[in-house]
C-alpha positions as CSV (number, residue, x, y, z in Angstrom):
1,M,3.0,-11.6,-8.1
2,N,6.7,-12.0,-8.4
3,K,9.1,-11.9,-11.4
4,Q,9.8,-15.6,-11.3
5,T,6.1,-16.3,-11.8
6,L,6.1,-14.0,-14.9
7,K,9.2,-15.7,-16.3
8,N,7.4,-19.0,-16.4
9,Q,4.5,-17.8,-18.5
10,N,4.2,-17.2,-22.2
11,A,3.9,-13.7,-23.6
12,S,0.1,-13.6,-23.8
13,Q,-0.2,-14.9,-20.2
14,K,2.4,-12.3,-19.0
15,R,0.5,-9.5,-20.6
16,Q,-2.8,-10.6,-19.1
17,V,-1.2,-11.0,-15.6
18,L,0.5,-7.6,-15.9
19,E,-2.8,-5.9,-17.0
20,D,-4.6,-7.5,-14.0
21,V,-2.0,-6.5,-11.5
22,V,-1.8,-2.9,-12.8
23,K,-5.6,-2.6,-12.8
24,E,-5.7,-3.9,-9.2
25,A,-3.0,-1.4,-8.2
26,L,-4.8,1.5,-9.8
27,G,-7.7,0.8,-7.6
28,H,-5.6,1.7,-4.5
29,L,-4.3,5.0,-5.8
30,S,-5.6,8.5,-4.9
31,E,-7.2,10.6,-7.7
32,D,-4.0,12.7,-7.9
33,K,-1.8,9.7,-8.4
34,L,-4.2,8.2,-10.9
35,A,-3.9,11.4,-12.9
36,E,-0.1,11.1,-12.8
37,V,-0.4,7.5,-14.1
38,F,-2.8,8.7,-16.9
39,D,-0.2,11.4,-17.9
40,F,2.6,8.8,-17.9
41,V,0.6,6.4,-20.1
42,G,0.0,9.3,-22.5
43,Y,3.7,10.0,-22.6
44,L,4.5,6.3,-23.3
45,L,1.9,6.1,-26.1
46,A,3.3,9.3,-27.7
47,R,6.9,8.0,-27.5
48,E,5.9,4.7,-29.0
49,K,4.1,6.4,-31.9
50,R,7.2,8.7,-32.4
51,E,9.5,5.6,-32.5
52,E,7.2,3.9,-35.0
53,K,7.4,7.0,-37.3
54,E,11.2,7.1,-36.9
55,E,11.4,3.5,-38.0
56,E,9.3,4.3,-41.1
57,L,11.7,7.1,-42.0
58,E,14.8,5.0,-41.9
59,L,16.9,5.6,-45.0
60,D,17.2,2.5,-47.1
61,P,19.3,2.6,-50.3
62,Q,17.4,-0.5,-51.6
63,K,14.2,1.5,-51.6
64,D,15.5,5.0,-52.6
65,P,17.4,5.4,-55.8
66,I,18.8,8.8,-54.7
67,L,20.5,7.0,-51.7
68,R,22.0,4.5,-54.1
69,Y,23.5,7.3,-56.1
70,I,25.2,9.0,-53.2
71,G,28.9,8.9,-53.8
72,G,28.4,7.9,-57.5
73,V,30.4,10.9,-58.7
74,S,33.7,11.4,-57.0
75,H,35.0,14.1,-59.2
76,G,35.5,17.1,-57.0
77,S,35.5,19.9,-59.5
78,L,32.0,19.6,-60.9
79,A,31.0,22.8,-59.3
80,K,34.3,24.6,-59.8
81,D,33.7,28.2,-60.8
82,I,29.9,27.6,-60.9
83,D,29.3,31.1,-59.4
84,R,31.2,32.7,-62.3
85,E,29.2,30.7,-64.8
86,L,25.9,31.5,-63.2
87,Y,26.3,35.1,-62.2
88,G,29.3,36.3,-64.2
89,D,32.3,38.2,-62.8
């Protein structure tokens, strides 16, 4: 299987071909190497899950009213002398 063959196929076909080629290659690996592949696949799955969570946590001012408010008050002295007001001299 070469890269040119993969380029000429649609996404579904590419996936199936890649899965078949990987399965065939796995059959030729030693048990130790197969364990390494298993560890790597676990790493890839964890990374993909983490990236999905990061996408969910993206800050969007359209969805969060607090983010829309940031910068709404530009007066710099709102907290001036707040310590004195709160705790006295």
